[in-house]
C-alpha positions, 0 to 999 in steps of 0.5 A: 500500500505504501508504494501505491500511496507514494506513486500517487502522491508523486502525481498529486493524488491522495488515496482519499481521492480514489473511490475505494469499494474494498481494501483487501490485504492479500494479493490472491483475495484482491485478484479473485475479487476483481475477477468477479466484480467490475472494479480495478485494482493494483496488483503485481504483474507476476501475480496476474500473468496467467489471467492476462494471458487468458484475457480474464484480466487486462492491464491498464496503463496510466501515463506517467505512473510507475509503482515500484516496491522494494523487497528484502531478504531476511535470513538467520545469521550463521552457516546456512547463509552459504551455498544454495542460499547465496545462489538463490539470493544472487539469482533473485537479485538478477532475475527480479531486478528487470523492468517489466 
């Protein structure tokens, strides 16, 4: 939600300016709601890839609006931070830092 608020604020729009019918905390819950309602919502592209391909959802472009989020890796301190964990972190940083 913070990423959306920040992106909209950059365009002079407050969340209270939007007509909000529902706020759901989970991506899947919001996606399922949008699939059965005539609403729109902000969802990560990767979470709706199948629905975009099938045509059950469409992507709307808002000129000049870019929403970005930051993700962090959290792991326990110790020996388990070697090997496969490091390979995965390196892969994720390289793969998910691409622009969609």
